[in-house]
N, C-alpha and C positions, 0 to 999 in steps of 0.2 A: 521475783524478778525485779532488778533495779533498772530505772531509767534516768540517763544523764540528759540535762538540758541545760541551755545556755541562761544567763543571767536575763537576757532579753525575752526569752521564752517564758522564764518564771514570772516576770514583770507583767506581760501579756496575759498569762493566766490568772494570776493575782487580780488583776484589774476586772477581768471577766466574772470572777467569782464574787466580786464586790460590786458588781453592775446593779443588782438591785438587792437591797438590803432586806433580809426578811425579820420581822419583828413580832414576837408574841406581845400583843397589848396587854395580856393579863400581867406580864411582868412589870408594868407601870402602874398596877392597881388601879386601872381605869382613868388614870390621870393624864389627860391630853396635853396640859401644859409641860408636865414633866417629860413626856414623848418628845415634845417641840425642842425643848432644852438640850436634849440627848442628840437629835438630828442636827441642831444647829451646830452642835461641837464638832459633828462629822461633815460639815460643810453641805447640810441639807442634801444627802443623796437619794436617788429614787429609791423608794421602799415598799414593800408590801407587808400588809397585816395578816399574820395566821391567827385564825379565831375570829371572833365577833368584834365589832367597833361600834361602842354606844356612845353617840353624841347627841341624842334628842334633847331638845330644850336647852341647849348650850348657846353660846354667844359665837360659835364657830363661823368662820368667814372663807376659809381656805383649808383645802386638804394638803397643800404644799406638792410635794412630789410624790404623792401616793400613786402606785400603779394598779394594785389589787388588794382585795380583800377576800381571805378565803371563806370567811363565814358570812354573816349578816352585817350590813351596815345600816345604823339607824341615825337619821338626821332630821327627824320629825320636829316640826316647829322650831327652825332654825333659820337664821338670816342669810345661809350660803346662798350665793347667786349662781355659781358654776363648780362642776366636779372636777373642771382642770383636766390633769393628766391621768385621772382614773380611768383604767381600761375595762377592768371585770370586777363582778361580785359574785362569788360562789355561791351564795345565799340569798336571803332577801334583801331588797334596799327600800327603806322607807323614807321618803321625803315629803309626806303628808304634811299639808298646811306649811310648807316651807316657802322661802322667798327664791326658790331655784328658777333660774331663766335660762340656764343651757346644762346639757348633760356632757360637756366638752367632749373629751375621747372615749366615752363609755360605749364598749360594743356589745357587751352581754351581761346578763343577770341571770343567775342560775335558778334562783327561786321567784317570789313574786316582787313586782316593782309597784309601790304605790307612791303615785304623784298627785292624789286627790286634793283639791282645793289649793294646789300650788300656782306658781306664777309662769309655769312651762308653756312655751308657745310651738316648739318643735322637737322631736325625738332625736335629732341630728344623726350622730354615726351609730346609734343603738340598732343592731341587728337581731338580737334575739333575746327573749325573756321566757325561762324555763317553766314559770307559774302562771299566775294571773297578772294581767297589767290594768291597774286602776288609774283612769285619766278623768273621773267625775268632776265636774265643776271646775274644770281648767279652761285656760285660753288657748289650748291646744288647736293648731291650725294645720301642721303636719306631722306624718307619722315618720318622716325622714327616710332612712335605710332600712326601717323596721321589716324584716323577712318573716320571722315566726314567733307566735305567742304559744307557748304549751298548753296554758290553761285558758280561761275566759279573758275578753276584752271588754273593759267597762268604760262607756263613754257618755254616759247620761250628762245632760246638760253642757254640750260642748259644741263648737261649731261644726265638728267633722260628723256629729251624730244628726244635725240638720242637713249637712250637705250629702252625706253618702247614704246608700242603702246596705243592709248587711251583706248582700251579695257583692257589692262594690268594693266593700272593706276585705272580704275575704278574697277577692281577686287580687287585692294588693299585698294581703298579708296572712300567712298560713296560720290559722287560729285553731288550736286543737279543742278548745271547749266552746262556748257560747258567746256570742257578740251582743253584748247589752248596749241599746241605743236610748 
């Protein structure tokens, strides 16, 4: 069966298809700078990464227009301050010992979220973590919009652990595992 469409309809369909560019990071051999050159040539469109994105111990400060990562995202020990436009990570998100101050637009993490010893004070728009949530030794003051944690919630040496009991935390957030204060 054939469909006949106008040029205007074709342009609209083409724009919708290119709305979010899907990029297999492996095609760039793990070279973040090469990926940035590629994106710049395409006028920095919104994009998502299929697979894992390993940026630990790098000097990364921005993810640009990154909307999602299908696999794991590793940003351990980086100077990044905000996740900006990032909305979801399908696997684990590691921000341990990073300079992160804001999760930006992040709403969900499918696996574990590790924020231990980071600069985070609020979880902002984050609604769900599929695995464990590690907030040990952070400056966390607010769980933001967090509704569920599939695994355990770790809050050692935080203001929240001093302010709330386990029962009070469970009344705010559905925690599937243990709550460690």
